[in-house]
C-alpha positions, 0 to 999 in steps of 0.5 A: 857378089853376083850370087845375091844380085842373081837371087834378087833378080830371080825373086823379082821375076817370081814376084812379077809372074805371080802379079801377072797370074793374079791379073789373068785369074782375077781380072781378065778371066772374070771380065771375060766370064761376065761378058759371055754371061751378058751375051748369053742373056741377050741371046735369051732375050732374042729367043723370047722375042722370036718366040713371040713373033712366031706366036703372033704369026700363027695367031694371024694365020689362024684368023680367030680372035679367041685364044686358049692358052696355058699360063704359067703362074709361077713354079711351073704351075699352069692354068688354062686361060681363055682370051676373048680378043687377041687382036691386041697384045702387051709387049715387054719393051724393057725396064719392066714396061709393057706396051699394048700393040696390034699384031702388026705393030708388035711385029715391027717392034720385034724386028727392030728390037731383035736387030738392036739386040743382034748388034749388041751381041756382036759387040759383046762378041768383039769384047770377048775376043779382045779380052781373050787377046789380052789374056794371050798377050799377058801369057806371052809376057809370062812366057818371056819373063820365065824364059820358056820356049814358045809352044808349038802350034799343035800344042796350043789350045784356046784360053776359053 
């Protein structure tokens, strides 16, 4: 009678292992990938704002109101453009809205926006660390379910 009970227990453990593996692969790793991709997009926005800040500072140093620039029309087609008065610029503030600002207003806005976005990236980094910890915890649960011995520290590697 112990043979069928042991077989049922092994089948039950195998089923649980498959459920946990599915949870890791389909939920946790997908969530981690989304958080990391979102964080990369926010870093890209920060980079664009800092590039604008550098451009504004170089305009202020030059002291000239005339500006010649190459403008991307799309698909890497550029035309030369000449701006008569560059003392006011349009800055993307989010959700497709642009606001006309002076250089000083734009610099203040950029400083606030980059600090806000930096705080957001820190939160996303914490979220990714939490997801990695959850993956590690589920893997440890799988190890215990399968009765495997613990891996030595030198053989362990990061999940992502």
